[in-house]
N, C-alpha and C positions, 0 to 999 in steps of 0.2 A: 357607457353607450354614447354614441354620437348620433344626433339626428339632424337632417338637413332642413327640416321645416317644423314649425311649432305644431302643425296639425298632427304630426306623428305622436306627440305626447297625448293628445286627446284620443287617438286611436288606441294607444296602449292602455290608457285608463279604461277605455270602453272594454278592452279585452279582460281586464281585471274585474270589471263590473259583471262579467258573465259568470264569475265564480261567486259562490255564496260566502259572505263574510261570516266567520264562525261565531257562535253564541254559547256553545256548550262543548264539553270534552268530546262528546260523540261527533260533533261537527269537525273538531280538530282531527279525529281519527280518520275521517273520510276525506279531508282536504288533501289534494295532490301536492300542494306546496309545503305542507307541514312535515318536517322530518321527525317530529316528536314533541312531547311536552313533559314537564316535570312538575309534580306537586310535592314540594318539600315540606315535611311536618314542621310546624313552628314551635320553637322552644320558648317557654315563658321568660327565659333569661336572655334571649337574643333580641335586642331592640332593632338591629339593622338587618333583619331577615327579609328576604324576598321569597315568597311562598310559591310562586307559579312562574314557570318559564315556558315560552312557546318558541320552538326552533323552526327555522325556514331553510329549505333546501337551497344550496348555493346557486343552482342554475335558475332560480327565480328572482335573483337580483342582478343588476348590471355587473359586468366584469370589473369595472373601475370603482365599484362601490366599496368603501373602506369602513363603513360603520358596522354597528351591531346587526347580526342576523338572527337575533332572538328578541322577543318581547318579554318584559319582566313586570311583575306586580305582586303585591301582597296576596291578592286573590285572583281568581280567573277573570273577574270583571275588570280589575286594574290592569292585568296583562293584556286583555283585549283592547283597552283604551290605548295602551302603548303600541299595540299591534296596528292600530289604525294609521299611525304616522308612517310606519314601514310599508303598510299596504298601499296607501295612496301616493306616497312620494317615491318609493323605490322598487317595489315588487312589480315584476312583469312575467307573463307566461314564457316558458323557455323558447317557444317558436318565435316570439317577438324579439329575441336577442340576436337574430341572424345578422342584422346590420350593425356593425361596430367599427 
């Protein structure tokens, strides 16, 4: 996305603040931006295992965004910490993407 003025970033962040940041799996199921989540069972032999993935609908991130559209962690709490970076830095409601 391209913005003409810095104030537009504040406006878009305000739009995201109107959505509840998730804290539970039930919150994720209700979130309009969440395309799903995965809880992968952890094997005691797998040391590099990520146990929780939170996926974001593509229309909630800018068209020119080339990063991950999922948050990952060993637990839901870890994945939500990862989600905060995506939430505050890149996610925007689909109506906010009209200007590009």
